[in-house]
C-alpha positions in Angstrom: 118.0 36.6 190.8 115.8 37.8 188.4 115.2 35.8 185.3 114.1 36.8 181.6 113.6 35.4 178.4 116.1 35.9 175.7 113.3 36.4 173.3 113.6 39.9 171.5 110.8 42.0 171.5 110.6 45.4 170.4 109.4 49.0 171.6 106.7 48.9 174.2 105.9 45.2 174.0 109.5 44.4 174.9 109.2 46.6 177.9 105.8 45.5 179.0 106.7 42.1 178.9 110.0 42.6 180.9 107.8 44.5 183.5 105.6 41.6 183.7 108.1 39.0 184.3 109.8 41.4 187.0 106.3 41.7 188.6 105.8 38.0 188.6 109.1 37.2 190.0 108.4 39.5 193.0 104.8 38.7 193.6 104.7 35.0 192.8 101.4 35.6 191.0 102.2 33.9 187.8 103.7 30.3 187.2 105.8 28.8 184.6 109.1 28.6 183.3 111.7 31.4 183.0 115.2 31.3 181.5 118.4 33.5 180.7 120.8 32.6 177.8 124.6 33.4 177.8 125.2 36.5 175.2 128.3 34.5 173.7 126.9 31.0 173.2 123.3 31.7 173.3 123.1 28.4 175.4 120.6 28.6 178.5 122.4 29.2 181.8 119.8 30.0 184.0 116.5 28.0 184.1 113.8 28.6 187.0 110.3 28.7 188.2 108.9 32.4 188.3 107.3 32.0 191.7 110.1 29.9 193.5 111.2 31.7 196.6 114.7 30.1 196.3 115.0 30.9 192.9 116.5 27.4 192.3 118.7 27.2 189.2 117.7 23.8 187.4 120.8 23.9 185.3 124.6 23.8 185.9 126.4 27.5 185.4 128.5 26.9 182.3 130.8 29.6 183.2 133.3 27.5 185.4 132.2 29.2 188.6 129.8 26.5 190.1 132.2 23.8 188.6 135.5 25.0 187.2 135.2 22.0 184.4 131.6 23.2 183.6 132.6 25.7 180.8 130.6 27.5 178.0 130.7 24.7 175.8 128.5 22.8 178.4 125.5 25.5 178.2 122.0 24.0 177.9 121.4 23.4 174.0 125.0 23.4 172.8 126.2 20.0 171.6 128.4 17.6 169.4 128.2 15.6 166.3 130.5 13.0 164.5 130.0 13.7 160.8 131.6 10.8 158.9 133.6 9.9 161.4 135.1 13.6 162.2 133.6 15.0 165.5 132.5 18.2 165.6 130.8 20.7 168.0 128.3 24.0 168.0 129.3 26.3 170.4 128.9 29.9 168.8 126.1 31.1 166.8 126.8 32.4 163.6 123.7 34.4 163.5 120.6 35.3 165.7 117.2 36.6 164.7 114.7 37.1 167.5 114.6 33.9 169.5 116.3 31.8 166.7 120.0 31.4 166.6 122.0 29.4 164.0 125.0 27.3 164.6 127.5 25.5 162.0 129.3 22.3 162.9 130.9 20.9 159.7 128.3 20.7 157.0 125.5 20.5 159.4 123.7 24.0 160.2 121.9 23.7 163.4 119.0 25.9 164.1 117.8 26.6 167.6 114.3 28.2 168.5 112.7 29.0 171.5 109.4 30.4 172.6 107.8 31.1 175.9 103.9 30.4 175.9 101.8 30.2 178.7 104.7 29.6 181.3 106.1 26.7 179.2 109.4 26.9 177.3 109.3 25.1 173.8 113.0 24.6 172.1 113.4 23.0 168.4 116.6 21.7 167.1 116.6 21.5 163.3 119.7 19.9 162.0 120.2 20.6 158.1 123.0 19.1 155.7 124.3 22.3 153.8 126.7 19.9 152.0 126.7 18.6 148.8 126.9 14.9 149.6 124.8 12.7 152.0 126.3 12.9 155.8 126.6 9.9 158.1 125.7 11.4 161.6 126.4 9.2 164.7 127.5 9.7 168.4 125.6 13.1 168.5 123.7 14.7 171.7 122.5 18.1 172.9 123.7 19.0 176.5 121.0 19.2 178.9 123.0 20.1 182.0 120.6 19.3 185.1 121.9 20.7 188.2 122.0 17.3 189.9 125.1 17.1 192.3 125.7 17.0 195.6 127.7 20.0 197.2 126.3 19.6 200.9 122.6 18.6 202.2 121.5 22.1 203.0 122.5 23.0 199.3 120.3 19.9 198.1 117.5 20.5 199.9 116.9 23.7 198.4 119.0 24.3 195.1 119.6 20.8 193.7 117.2 18.3 191.6 117.3 14.5 190.8 116.9 14.2 187.1 115.2 11.1 186.1 115.9 10.3 182.4 113.8 8.3 180.1 115.3 8.1 176.6 112.2 6.6 175.2 112.4 7.2 171.8 109.8 9.5 170.4 108.0 9.2 174.2 111.4 10.5 175.7 111.2 12.8 179.0 112.9 14.0 182.2 111.1 13.9 185.3 113.2 16.6 187.3 112.4 16.7 191.2 113.7 18.8 193.9 115.9 16.6 196.1 113.9 18.1 199.2 110.5 18.8 197.8 107.4 17.5 198.7 104.8 19.7 200.2 106.7 21.6 202.8 110.2 20.7 204.0 112.7 22.6 206.2 116.3 23.1 205.4 118.9 25.1 207.4 119.8 28.7 205.9 122.1 31.3 207.2 122.8 31.5 210.6 121.1 27.8 211.3 117.8 29.0 210.8 115.3 26.9 208.9 114.7 28.0 205.3 111.0 26.7 204.2 111.1 24.9 200.7 107.8 24.9 199.1 107.9 24.8 195.3 107.2 23.1 192.3 109.5 21.0 189.8 110.5 21.2 186.3 109.6 18.6 183.3 110.9 17.8 179.8 108.7 16.1 177.1 109.6 15.3 173.9 107.2 16.6 171.3 109.3 15.9 168.0 111.8 13.5 166.9 113.4 10.9 168.8 115.9 10.6 171.9 117.1 6.7 172.1 119.8 7.2 174.7 121.9 9.7 176.8 125.5 10.1 178.1 127.4 12.1 180.8 130.7 14.1 180.4 133.4 15.3 182.6 133.0 12.1 185.1 136.2 11.7 186.8 137.9 11.5 190.0 139.4 14.8 189.8 135.9 16.7 189.1 134.1 16.4 192.6 134.9 12.7 192.8 131.7 11.3 194.0 129.8 14.0 194.1 128.9 15.3 190.9 126.6 13.4 188.5 128.1 14.9 185.1 127.0 17.2 182.4 124.0 15.0 180.7 123.5 15.1 177.2 120.4 13.6 175.5 121.5 11.5 172.1 119.9 11.7 169.0 119.6 8.5 166.8 122.4 7.6 164.4 121.3 8.4 160.7 122.5 9.4 157.5 121.3 13.0 156.3 121.0 13.6 152.5 122.1 16.7 151.0 119.5 19.6 151.9 117.6 16.9 154.2 116.9 18.2 158.0 116.0 16.4 161.2 114.2 18.1 163.9 113.8 17.3 167.5 111.8 19.5 169.5 110.6 19.4 173.3 108.9 21.6 175.9 109.9 22.3 179.6 106.9 22.9 182.0 106.4 23.3 185.9 104.6 20.2 187.6 103.7 19.7 191.2 105.2 16.2 191.5 104.8 12.9 189.7 101.1 12.4 189.1 101.1 16.0 187.8 104.1 15.2 185.4 102.6 12.2 183.9 99.0 13.8 183.3 101.2 17.0 181.7 103.2 14.6 179.8 100.1 12.6 178.3 98.2 16.0 177.8 101.5 17.0 175.6 100.8 14.1 172.9 103.4 11.8 174.7 102.9 8.1 175.7 103.9 6.1 179.0 104.5 2.6 179.0 104.3 0.6 182.0 104.1 -3.1 183.8 103.0 -4.6 186.7 106.8 -5.4 187.3 110.0 -5.8 185.3 111.5 -9.0 186.3 109.5 -12.0 185.4 109.9 -15.8 186.0 110.1 -18.0 183.1 106.8 -19.0 182.1 105.0 -16.1 183.2 102.6 -14.0 181.0 103.9 -10.4 180.5 101.7 -7.4 179.4 103.2 -3.9 178.8 100.4 -1.4 178.7 100.7 2.0 176.8 98.9 5.0 178.1 98.2 7.8 175.7 95.5 10.2 175.1 93.4 9.4 171.9 95.4 6.3 171.1 94.8 5.1 167.2 96.9 2.2 166.7 99.4 0.1 168.6 101.7 -2.8 167.3 104.9 -4.4 169.0 107.8 -6.2 168.5 110.1 -8.6 170.8 113.8 -8.3 170.9 116.0 -10.2 173.1 119.3 -8.9 174.3 122.2 -10.2 176.8 121.5 -8.3 180.2 125.5 -7.8 180.7 126.0 -5.6 177.5 123.2 -5.5 175.5 123.9 -7.2 172.8 121.1 -8.6 170.6 120.4 -12.5 171.4 117.3 -13.1 168.7 115.7 -10.4 166.1 112.7 -8.7 166.6 109.5 -10.6 166.3 106.0 -9.2 166.5 104.3 -10.0 169.5 100.2 -9.9 170.5 98.5 -6.6 171.2 95.3 -6.0 172.6 93.0 -4.0 174.9 91.1 -4.9 178.1 89.6 -2.5 181.0 93.2 -1.3 181.9 94.1 -0.1 178.1 95.9 -1.1 175.5 98.9 -3.6 175.6 101.3 -5.8 174.3 101.8 -9.2 175.5 103.8 -12.4 175.4 104.7 -15.5 177.7 108.1 -15.3 179.3 110.1 -18.1 177.5 113.5 -17.2 176.7 115.9 -15.7 179.6 117.4 -12.7 179.4 116.7 -8.8 178.7 113.4 -8.5 176.9 112.9 -5.1 174.9 109.5 -4.5 173.7 109.1 -1.9 171.0 105.8 -0.1 170.9 104.6 1.4 167.8 101.7 3.8 168.3 99.7 5.9 166.0 101.5 4.1 163.2 104.8 6.1 163.1 105.6 7.0 166.6 107.5 4.5 169.0 108.7 4.0 172.3 109.7 0.8 174.5 109.7 -1.0 177.7 112.5 -3.3 179.1 112.0 -6.4 181.2 113.8 -9.2 182.3 113.0 -12.9 182.4 114.9 -15.4 184.8 114.7 -18.8 185.6 112.7 -18.2 189.1 113.5 -16.2 191.9 114.6 -18.9 194.3 116.6 -20.8 191.4 118.3 -17.4 190.4 119.6 -17.3 194.3 120.3 -20.8 194.6 122.7 -20.6 191.9 124.3 -17.4 193.1 124.9 -19.4 196.7 126.3 -22.2 195.2 128.6 -20.1 193.1 129.7 -18.1 196.1 130.7 -21.1 198.0 132.4 -22.8 195.3 134.1 -19.9 193.8 134.3 -16.9 195.9 135.8 -18.4 199.4 139.1 -18.7 199.9 139.9 -22.1 200.7 143.8 -22.1 200.6 144.6 -22.7 204.2 148.1 -20.9 203.4 146.6 -17.7 202.8 145.8 -15.5 205.6 142.3 -14.6 204.2 141.3 -18.5 204.6 137.8 -18.7 204.7 136.9 -15.0 203.4 134.3 -14.3 200.9 136.2 -12.4 197.9 135.7 -10.4 194.9 135.5 -12.6 191.6 136.9 -11.5 188.5 134.3 -12.7 185.8 136.9 -12.1 183.1 139.7 -14.3 184.4 137.0 -16.8 186.1 139.1 -16.2 189.6 139.2 -14.7 192.8 140.7 -11.2 192.6 143.3 -11.2 195.6 143.7 -7.5 195.5 147.5 -7.9 195.6 148.2 -5.5 192.5 148.7 -1.8 192.4 145.3 -1.1 192.9 145.2 -2.6 196.6 141.6 -0.8 197.1 140.1 -1.1 200.1 136.6 -1.3 198.3 138.0 -4.5 196.9 139.5 -6.2 199.9 138.1 -9.4 202.1 136.2 -7.2 204.6 133.8 -4.3 204.3 130.9 -4.6 201.8 132.0 -8.3 201.2 130.2 -9.2 204.3 127.2 -9.1 202.6 127.8 -12.4 200.9 127.8 -13.9 204.5 124.4 -12.3 205.3 122.9 -13.6 202.1 124.1 -17.0 202.7 123.1 -16.9 206.3 119.5 -15.7 205.1 119.6 -18.5 202.5 120.3 -21.0 205.1 117.1 -19.8 207.2 114.9 -19.8 204.2 115.8 -23.3 203.2 115.2 -24.4 207.1 112.3 -22.2 207.9 109.4 -24.2 207.0 110.5 -27.7 206.6 107.3 -29.4 205.2 108.8 -32.4 204.1 112.0 -34.8 204.9 114.6 -33.3 203.0 116.3 -35.2 200.3 120.1 -36.3 200.6 121.2 -33.6 198.2 119.3 -31.0 200.1 120.9 -32.1 203.5 124.3 -32.0 201.8 123.6 -28.3 200.6 122.6 -27.5 204.0 125.6 -29.2 205.4 128.0 -27.7 203.0 126.4 -24.1 203.6 126.6 -24.3 207.1 130.6 -25.2 207.0 131.1 -22.5 204.5 129.4 -19.9 206.9 131.2 -21.1 210.2 134.5 -20.9 208.3 133.6 -17.3 207.3 132.5 -16.5 211.1 135.6 -17.8 212.3 137.6 -15.6 209.5 135.9 -12.6 210.7 136.4 -13.3 214.4 139.9 -14.0 214.2 141.2 -12.2 211.3 139.0 -8.9 210.8 138.4 -8.3 214.5 140.5 -7.7 217.7 139.7 -9.1 221.1 137.6 -5.8 221.8 135.5 -6.2 218.7 137.4 -3.3 216.5 136.5 -4.4 213.4 139.0 -3.7 210.3 138.8 -3.9 206.6 141.6 -6.3 205.9 143.5 -8.9 207.7 146.4 -6.7 207.8 144.3 -4.5 210.3 145.9 -1.4 208.6 143.7 1.6 207.3 141.2 4.0 209.0 138.8 2.5 211.3 135.5 2.5 209.0 132.6 2.9 210.9 130.4 1.1 208.4 132.2 -2.3 209.1 130.7 -2.7 212.5 126.8 -2.6 211.2 127.5 -5.3 208.4 129.6 -7.6 210.6 127.1 -7.3 213.5 124.3 -7.8 210.9 126.1 -11.0 210.0 126.4 -12.4 213.5 122.7 -12.1 214.2 121.9 -14.0 211.2 124.4 -16.6 212.4 122.6 -16.8 215.6 119.3 -17.5 213.7 121.3 -20.2 211.6 122.8 -21.9 214.9 120.8 -20.6 217.7 124.4 -20.3 219.4 123.8 -17.3 221.8 127.7 -16.7 221.5 126.9 -15.3 217.8 124.2 -12.9 219.2 126.8 -11.8 221.8 129.3 -11.3 219.1 126.8 -8.7 217.2 126.0 -6.9 220.6 129.7 -6.4 221.0 130.5 -5.4 217.7 127.7 -2.9 218.1 129.3 -1.6 221.2 132.3 -1.1 219.5 130.8 0.9 217.0 129.4 3.4 219.4 132.6 3.3 221.2 134.5 4.5 218.0 132.1 6.7 216.2 129.6 7.8 219.1 125.9 8.2 218.0 125.8 10.4 215.2 127.4 8.1 212.4 125.0 7.6 209.5 125.7 3.9 209.2 124.4 1.6 206.6 122.4 -1.3 207.6 122.3 -0.9 211.6 120.4 -4.1 212.5 117.9 -2.8 214.8 115.3 -5.6 214.4 117.4 -8.1 213.7 119.6 -7.5 216.9 117.0 -6.9 219.0 115.2 -10.2 218.2 118.3 -12.2 218.4 119.3 -11.1 221.8 115.9 -11.5 222.9 115.4 -14.9 221.7 119.0 -15.9 223.2 117.9 -14.8 226.4 120.4 -11.5 226.9 118.0 -9.3 228.3 120.7 -6.9 229.7 122.4 -6.7 226.4 118.7 -6.2 224.7 118.3 -3.3 227.0 121.8 -1.6 226.4 121.5 -2.2 223.0 118.1 -0.4 222.8 119.3 2.3 224.6 122.1 2.7 222.2 119.6 2.8 219.1 117.4 5.3 221.0 120.6 7.6 221.1 121.2 7.2 217.7 117.6 7.8 216.9 117.6 10.9 219.0 120.9 12.2 216.9 119.0 11.6 213.6 115.6 13.3 214.8 117.5 16.3 216.0 119.4 16.8 212.8 116.2 16.4 210.6 117.1 17.0 207.0 120.4 18.7 208.2 122.4 15.2 207.0 125.8 15.2 207.8 128.5 14.5 204.9 130.0 11.1 205.1 132.1 9.5 202.0 129.7 11.4 199.5 128.5 14.8 200.7 125.1 14.0 200.4 123.4 10.7 199.0 120.8 8.1 198.9 122.7 5.8 201.4 122.7 8.7 204.0 119.1 9.6 203.8 117.6 6.0 203.5 119.6 4.2 206.4 118.7 7.2 208.8 114.9 6.7 207.8 115.2 3.1 208.0 116.5 3.1 211.4 113.8 5.4 213.0 111.1 3.2 211.4 112.6 0.2 213.2 112.8 1.9 216.1 108.9 2.8 215.9 108.1 -0.7 215.4 110.4 -1.5 218.4 109.1 1.3 220.7 105.7 2.4 219.2 106.8 6.2 220.0 105.3 8.2 217.4 108.3 10.5 217.5 110.3 8.0 215.5 107.5 7.4 213.0 107.0 11.5 212.5 111.0 11.9 212.1 110.8 9.1 209.5 107.7 10.6 207.6 109.4 14.0 207.5 112.2 12.3 205.5 110.4 9.8 203.1 110.0 12.5 200.6 113.7 13.0 200.1 113.9 9.2 199.9 111.3 8.6 197.3 112.4 11.6 195.2 115.5 9.9 194.5 113.7 7.2 192.4 112.1 7.2 189.0 109.4 5.4 187.5 110.7 4.6 184.0 109.7 1.4 182.1 112.8 -0.4 182.5 114.0 -3.2 184.7 117.2 -1.2 185.7 115.5 1.9 186.2 111.9 1.5 187.7 111.8 2.6 191.6 115.8 2.6 191.4 117.4 5.5 193.3 120.1 7.6 191.3 123.4 6.4 192.1 126.5 7.5 190.0 130.0 6.6 191.5 129.8 3.1 192.3 131.4 1.1 189.3 134.5 3.4 189.7 135.0 2.4 193.3 133.7 -1.3 193.3 134.2 -2.3 189.5 137.2 -3.7 187.6 137.0 -1.1 184.7 136.6 1.8 187.2 134.4 4.3 185.4 132.0 6.9 186.7 128.5 7.4 185.6 124.9 6.4 186.8 125.0 2.8 187.8 121.5 1.3 187.6 120.7 -0.5 189.5 123.2 -0.7 192.5 122.5 -3.0 195.3 122.4 -0.2 197.9 119.3 0.9 196.1 117.9 -1.8 198.0 117.9 0.4 201.1 114.9 2.2 199.8 113.2 -0.9 199.7 113.9 -1.5 203.2 112.7 1.9 204.0 109.4 0.9 202.4 109.1 -2.3 203.7 109.5 -1.2 207.1 107.4 2.0 206.5 104.5 -0.7 205.3 104.8 -2.6 208.4 104.5 0.4 210.8 101.5 1.6 208.9 100.0 -1.0 207.0 100.7 1.1 203.5 100.3 -1.8 200.8 101.4 1.0 198.0 105.2 0.9 200.0 105.3 -3.0 200.5 104.9 -3.1 196.8 107.6 -0.6 196.0 109.7 -2.6 198.3 109.5 -5.7 196.5 109.6 -4.1 193.0 113.2 -2.7 193.9 114.5 -5.9 195.5 113.0 -7.8 192.7 114.7 -5.6 190.1 118.2 -5.6 191.8 118.2 -9.4 190.4 119.2 -8.4 187.5 122.8 -8.0 188.7 123.1 -11.8 189.3 123.3 -14.1 186.3 121.9 -17.7 185.7 125.3 -19.2 185.5 125.8 -17.8 189.5 128.0 -15.1 188.5 127.3 -11.4 189.4 128.4 -7.9 188.9 128.8 -5.2 191.1 127.2 -2.3 189.0 125.8 -1.8 185.4 126.9 1.5 184.3 123.5 2.7 182.4 124.3 5.7 180.2 125.3 5.0 176.4 128.7 6.7 176.8 130.7 8.3 179.6 132.9 11.2 178.4 132.5 9.8 174.9 133.6 6.0 175.8 130.8 3.7 175.3 129.2 2.4 178.5 126.0 0.5 179.1 127.7 -2.8 180.6 127.8 -4.9 183.5 131.3 -4.6 185.3 133.3 -7.5 185.7 133.7 -7.7 188.8 131.2 -9.5 191.3 132.0 -7.8 194.6 129.3 -6.5 196.5 125.9 -7.2 194.7 124.9 -9.8 197.0 123.3 -7.5 199.4 120.3 -7.2 197.2 119.8 -10.9 197.3 120.0 -10.2 201.2 117.5 -7.6 201.3 115.1 -9.5 198.7 115.2 -12.3 201.2 114.1 -10.2 203.8 111.5 -8.3 202.2 110.0 -11.6 200.7 110.0 -13.9 203.5 
């Protein structure tokens, strides 16, 4: 695919430039961004790196061919704005002069200037009010349609990216990473032959103006279901633009070799990066947020309190201390008030960015509150209900169990499946409370343990007698209708193994074993299950003295691992064509098998997958984003509001934490252990101080033009995050 700039040159200069670009594309000698624009709209429709053997297009093609709903209006650099309450769009230029295009939307003239220099693409967008009166401009954004979607694993390895967005005001950026890039990886090409993918990535850094939010368009079930992230737009700040006045945003697009190189180039461009040692703190801890910037001249900071459920302000901005230590310039305060805390950092007097942290009562206290709430409010305690004993979805709006008996009747809200995570979480909490009894338990503690064990036993009876058949076929609901979902088995088996740890009753270990036998009987060894309990299962069977079952299960796990090794990066489709919860569980299983057997083949296989796992995560200075993998379909399936859009964090992001945890155990790597703890700690944000929870937080400002940035009202399956938190923080 030949890519050229849309910049118009004349005569010999134009011919020479065209020849040079063509030569560079063929030889790969030059490095940098190349692009092509649509002749009708002037929007960028192809963006690439000139020495990329795959010639990956980093943007969605806005011609309806890649996706029929991604049409010309969504080309890179087009956009929309609301002027005095009336929505306007710019789609077709009214004039072209060299590399400058001019659009008109109502009374606002939009001038777009693009320049290629030293392999970097500079874009400048100037908005001028050509009317006679001031214009109030709201809900406006520029389309930046990154090619972040999931057609299949092979395509994703070579031609798709993870776009990690930081709408950080004057220090906004996008870290775009190849889904399959890190050094050299292999992905299947035509006729089953491997294609070597060795390439660099694309970054975007804001150089002028502010980008405080982002949003997503064309997100709905009929548009590729869960396999399409959406058309991303970067939002500008709401403002009133006086007659004849202008506002400009500018950024540059550049090539980079990975995270470290990206941030180095971001700082070289004059931008700034905020960071903290962690992003979820306990009440009473001192918090320091550092700002990194080349030649920083000044720093001041304010602190604003927000409700973590919806972002509404809970206390007005107040100044906080700034200083400098051996690590650099920082803003600091003591975590006194619970909830979300936004730290706005003003640097060099006029520029601003921010970081967002969460203050909770304490890690253990928060989990204890959640455990108590589940026992008292989310377990079906009506003996006349066939779901008696089940842990079920809770509607925070109605303050009642959601019985899933309305028109929706969703398997994602039934009494089985992912809801098993509540049982696993409660069982792990029981183990934590009884693991190191340093002193005689108080009567209150004894009563809590008694109630907890009774609740868990009642739940175990529900699973065995209502969700399973005598041969351990495991269903999603008591009616035992619907398809035989493979994921059910691993989760139920995990629960049984945890119940063995709670009770030391060998029958539970045997139940876990037989449930996994049923899994392999129904799915074979090539199903990419989430949370296959390798370590927990083998340990329970060993401790229970079930040596024959231990040997059988180890063989089954080995057969599964062999399939994963043989497939490598040829990940099969599951309920989503390609996603984080296919890659990460496969990597986790291989790591657990290495720990169990010390067979280096498993470790090497996991290491080959690790870059794909890691590239799913960003490093933005926000407790909902930092080290959190990209997911963008979960609220639709598991939430009450049922909208698609980036869900940050979603509890399955903790599978990445599990990978890092077992990798650290396997190799002694302390960096990955810290990353594991960061992820599970950040996931505590979907549990609240009153013990309620939310299955998903929809992060973008708007989805399809509708306001988002909210915690969904359903407490559904977020408790897996607490289970994994306790596994990693034993």
